[in-house]
N, C-alpha and C positions, 0 to 999 in steps of 0.2 A: 369688596375685598378684591384684590387682585391675585390671581392664581398663576403659578410658574408651572411649567410643563412636568410631568411625574417622569419618575425614573424607571417606568415598566417597558418603555421602547429603547431599544439600542440606536441612537441617532447617528452614532458615526458613521456606519455605511451608507445612511441615507443622505447625510450631508455631503459625503465623499462623492455619491452619485450626481447630487445636484453641481457640485464644484466642478466635476468632468463634463457635465453637459451644458453649464452656463457660464462657467469662470467663477474664480473666487470672489470678483467684485460683485456679483450679482447674487450672493448668497449671505445672508445676514443670520448670525447666530448669537451675538454679544448681547447680553442682557440689557443693557444701557441703550443699545440701537432698536432692539425689539420692542423696547417700552413704549414709543411712539405708535405702534401698532396695534396696542391693546384694546382699542375701542373705535367705535366709529362716531358719528354725531350724537349719538345717544350715549352719553359719557357715564351715565350711572351704571352701566353694564361694562365690566372689564374683565379680560382673560388675555393672557399673554400667549402668543402661538409658540411652538418648539422652534420653527424656523420660518424665515423669510426669503422668498425669492423674488427676483426683479427682472422679468424677461422682457425683451426688446422686440420680438418678433413672434409671430404665430408658431414658428417652428419650435422656438425655445418655450413657449407656452406648452405645447404637446409635448415636449421632452419632459417638462416638469411634472405634468399629469401623469405620463407614463411611469414615471418613478414614483410618484404616489400610489399608482394602482399596483406596481410591482410589490411594493413593501406594504400595501393594505393599510396606509395611513391617510386620514381625512384631509382634505384642502378646502380652502375658503377664498374665494376670490375677492379682491378689494381694488377699487378704484382711488378716487380722492378723499375717500372716507367721511363724505358729509351726510350720508344716509341717517335717518332719524328713526329707524325701527330696530337696530342692531341686526341688520341684514349682512354686514361685513365683520361682525363680532368673532373674533376667533374662538374655537372651543378648544378644550384640553387636548393636548397632544396632536396637533394639528400644523400643517403646513399653510401659511398665507401666501398667496400668489398675489403679487401687486402688479397692476398693469398701468400705473400712474406713468411710468416712463414709455409707454407705447403711446406717443402724442403726436403722430404725424397725420396731417390730411394727405391721403394718398391719391385722390384724383378729384377734380371738379368738372363737371359735365353741364354745363348751363342750358345748353340746348335741350336736352333732357331733363333738367331741373334736378340733378341728383349730384350727391358728394359722398365719397367713400373715406370713412375715417377709422383710425385705430381707437380702441376703447379708453385710452387716456386722454383724448382730445377734449377740452373743457367745452361745455356747453355753448358758452357766447362766442368761441373761437369760430364757429361754424358761421354764425351770422356775419362776423367781422371778414371773414374770408370772402364772402360773396356780396357784401352790402354795396361795394362799388360799383358792381354790376346790376343793382336794383333788386337784389333777392334777399331773402332773410330764411333763418330756421325757426319755425313757430314755437316749439315746446320750450317754455320759459321759466322753469322753477325758480323760486326766489335767490336760490344759491347759484344761478347759472353763471356767475363770474367765477365759481370755484369748483363746482361739480363736473364730473366727467360724463362723457356720452356713454360709456360702458356702464356706468351706474344707473344712468337713466334708463337704459335699455332693462337692465335687472329689475328695478322697481317700477318700471312703466310710469316714469314721472310726469307731472302735469306743467301747472303753472297759471298764470294770469289769463294768457289767451287759449287755455283748452276748451273753454265753453263753446267758442266758435270753431276752433281748428283742431280740437281733439289732443289726446295725450300723445306720448312717445310712440305707442303701437301704430298710430295712424300716420307716422312719418317715417317708419322703417320699412324699406323695401327688401333688403336682403341682408343675411349675416354670414360670415364665416365663423364657424363654432368648433372649439376644441371640447369633445365629448368626454365624460369621466373616464373612459378607456384611454384617452390620449389620441383617438382618431380625430381627423380634420374633416369637416363637413361643410357643404354649402346649402343654406335653406333660404327660401324665398327667392329674388332675382333682382333684376334691374327695372320691372314695372309694377304697377301696384298690384296687380293679380296674377298669379300663377297657378296652374292646375295641381290637383292633389290637395292633401291635407295641408291646412294652414300651420305648418310647423313653426314658420316665423312667429305668427300670433301667440302660438303657444310658449315659445321661447321668452318672449317679450313679456316681463313680469313674473318671470319664474325664479328669480331672486338667487340666481347663481346655482340652483339645484339641479339644472339639467346641463351644465357645461359652463364654458366661458367664451363669450363672443370677442373675437380678435380682429375683425373687420367689419364695419358697420355702413351700409347704404342707406343714405338718409334723402328724404325728399326735402327740397327747398321750395319756398314760394315767392312769387313776385311782391315786392313791396307795395302795399295799396297806395292808390293815387292821392287819398285824402285821410287823414285821422283827426279825430276830435275825442278830448277827454273831458268828462263832466265831473265835477264834486258836487254832490248834493248832501247836506246836512239835516238831520232830523231830531225831534225832540224826544223821541222815543225809539227803540230798538224794534218794536213791534212796526212801528210806521215804516221804518226802513225796509223791514222784511216785507211788508205789503206792497211795497213799490217794486221790489224785486219781482214778486208774483206777477204783479199788473204789467210789467214790462214783458215777460216771457208769455203771459197769457194774450198779448196783443200780437203775438208773432215775430216779435222783434228779438233778434238774437245779437247781442253785442258782442265785440272781439273778446272783451273781459268785464267783469262786474265783481267787484270786491267790496266788502264790508269791513268796518273797524268800529268796535265799541268806544265808549268814552275813555275807559281806563287805558285802551291801547293807544289812542289817537294822542292822548295827553302824554304818554310815555315816549311816544316818537317825536313829538314837539320838543320834549325836553332835551331830547338826544341830538336828533337831525335839525331842528328848529326850521323846518319848511315854511313856516307862518301862513301856511295855507289851510290848515284844519282849525276849525272853530272850537276852542277848548271847552265850550258849554255844551256842544252837541252831545245827544245821548249816542248818536251813531252817525257815520258817514258812509256813503256810497260812492265809489269811484267807477265810472263805466266809461269804456273805451268804444268807439265805434270807427269802422274803417270801410273803405270802398270808394265808389266814385265821388267826386264833389258833391254833386246835387243829393245824391242818396244820404251821404253823411250829413249834409245840414239838415234834410227833412227828418231824417231819424233822429238826429239830436234834438230838434223841436218837439218832436212826439215825445221822445222819453223824458224831457224836461216838464212837459205837461202832465206826464202820467206821475213824475216825482211829485209835483206841486199838488195833484189830487190826492195824493196819498200823505200829505204833511210836511212836504220839504219845505225848510225855512227859505234857505238861499241856495242859488245854483251857479256854479262857476264853470265856465267853459274855456278850454285851452285848445288851440290848433297849431300854434308856435312849437317847434320841436324841444325848445329849452323850457318852455311853460308846462308841457306835458310831462317832461322829464321830473319837474319839481313837484308835481302833483303826485307823481308815482313814487318819488324817492321816499317817502314815509313808510308807504306800504311795503316796499321792497327791504327797508331796513327795520321793520317791526319786530322780527325775533331778536335780532341783535339788540333793540332798544330795551328789551326787557332784563337785559343783564345789569341795566342801571338801577332797576326796582328789586331784583332779587338775585342772591349768588346762584341759584338753580331755578330751571324751569323744566318742566315736562310737558311735552306736546302730543297731542292725539290728533288723529287724522279721520274722523268719521264722516260719512256721506249721509245727507237726509233728503227728502222730497222738499223742493223750494217751498211749498205749501205749509210744511212744518216749521219753518224758520222761526216764527214769533213763539211757538210753543216750545221748542227744543231749547231755545236760548234762555227763556224763563227758567225751564228745569234746569239747565247747567248752572244757573245762579243760584237756584235752591240747593242743588248738590254741592256745590262749592261752600255754601253757608252751612250746610249740614257737616260737611267734612271739616271745616274750618280753613279752608284756603281761597286764596283770590284766584279767579279764573280770568284771563284777558281773552277777548275773542276777535281774532282775525282770520278771515276766511274768503274763499272763492264763492261768493253769494249766488253768482249765476248757475252753478251746478250743485249746490248744496253742500260743498265739500268743507267742513268746519276743521278749524285748528285752533281748538281750545288750549291755551297756554296756562299751566297750573304752576304757580310760583311757590317755591318752598326753599329750604335749607338743607342741603344734603348732609351738612356736618351734624344735625341734630339726629341722633338715633331715632330709627323709626319713621321719620318722616317719608323717607322715599317708599317704603311700604304702604304708608297712608294715601300719597299721591296716585300710586299706582292702582290702588283699590278705588280711587276717585275717577281715574282715567278709565279703568274698566267699566264703572258704572255709566260713564258717558257714552262708552262704546255700545253698551248693552241697550242704552236709550236710543242711540241711533238705529239700531236694528229693530227694535220694538215698533219705531214710527214707519218703518219699511225702508230703510236705509242700509248701509254698508258699515264695515270696520274700518276699511281704508279706501282713500280715493287716489293717492299718489305716493305715498311714503312706504308702503309696503308693510308685509307682516312681520317677516323677520324673526328675532327673538322676543321681541315685545308683546306681539298681539296673537301669537300662535294659540294661546290658551283659550281665544275668544273664538276661535274658528268654528267650533260646535255651535255656539249661539247663532251662528248664521247659516250654517251647512248642515245638512243631513249627514247620517252616518254613511249613506250610499254615496253622497257627494264626495265627502272625504276619502272614502275607498276609491272612488274613480281617479281622484287626484293622485293618491298615492300610487295605483297603478301606472299612470302616465309617467310619474316620476320614476318608477323601478324600471319601466321600458328603457329609459335613457341611462339610468344609474342603478343596475340591479345590486351592486355591493354597499350602495348609499355612502359614498366617499365625498360626493359634491355638496358641500355646505350641509352636511347632516345637522338634525335637530331644528332647522330653520323652516317655517312656513306652516308645515302640519304638525298639530299637537299629539303628543305622546304622554303617556303616565310619567315617564321619567322627566321629560323637558317641564311639565305643567305641575308636578308635585302630587303629593298623595291626596289632596283635596279633590282633584280632578281624575284621580286613578280609576275608582270604581265606575263613574259616570263615562269615561272614555272606554274602558273595556266592554261595558254594558252595550254601547252604541256601535262599537267597532272592535269586535274581538280580536282582530289580526293586526291591530293597529301596532303593538310593541314592536313588530318586525320591521317597522318603518321609522 
């Protein structure tokens, strides 16, 4: 259900203040215009904001936040809206501060391998801006052609190449941030390490609960001299999982290592028609190696041997850029391909130790059978970051609640085997109720204290990330209060 703003707040003076500060064209209030902002990529959760503002500069963001602070109304930051955990979901009677229009690359310093961007810059634009000089930006979520860097910072996004090169936090040097008070601060710097507390590391992945990043200093890398992509297919998912463990146990760290099960690869072939993926394979591995030419050739041979030792039927190798792109095309389009199979899908984002892959994938299949839903598995096998896609029909009453329960069971399974409830999608509104399954009461209290230090009045993206009895429902109320008696104030 979509809910509109309540009448408990007099919005007229607030809207007037936004209009005076930003101009009428940068303030959106009409219901039909606000409609497009009622959800992010997690479309099953919807809530219309009361007001949407569209700043273009750091100063305008600061003015908007100061107005929210003055009138004590909550605000939620939003970039491209591609997040999958409800992190940019408005809350009732909130202001949505949309940074999509802040889309300028402010400076490029290739001598020091850094680029400064506004938060609305699209991820892939960074690589496009520096590729002519032989550089690229490593974090590459599947949505990199549409997702914004500001959102990547908020969620600490990863991607195919995070196995070797790390996630967003490993590539952010510094940030200009508007705090929930409206004050502007600079954290981090222009070099990888700066003295004092790592506030930059704290901010990346904080999901908009500590403020809004308005300028981001990124580290870019030199393009490798050689790149090879291997496609190995297997007759069982367990064999593919064993190959992943064998590769990493041998001390080999590929640039990326992805797995798709039979259900997923057939969906991709139906839609994208790469003609690369064997339709009868139980699972395929896509493995990318980069570095010096001799190193890539030797490592490719070693990986191929390890795959064969663990049951690979055939192995295809590609070094030509177009052929590499063709092999990766299906993996990048996997989520979109699910739309052909089902009107809706619910994706989770758990992480497990690589050695647990065969066991966990079997358990996910069993959980899907038990709940009565098909689950497609497409994931970052190299770092154990699973993306189970649960297919369902949201038009059928009760199905959303059932797949949410299934998704929760999958997350609990990940934690039970020593993993995490999120690898790159964030917690947002979707997974906050599972935080106590992973963290102790002391852990959660420490996070809440850190959040309160930045935002004592809890105006910045409230109700996200940390569980509360109000946001997690009555079923979690007694448990949450017992473990964390002061949690209701957060």
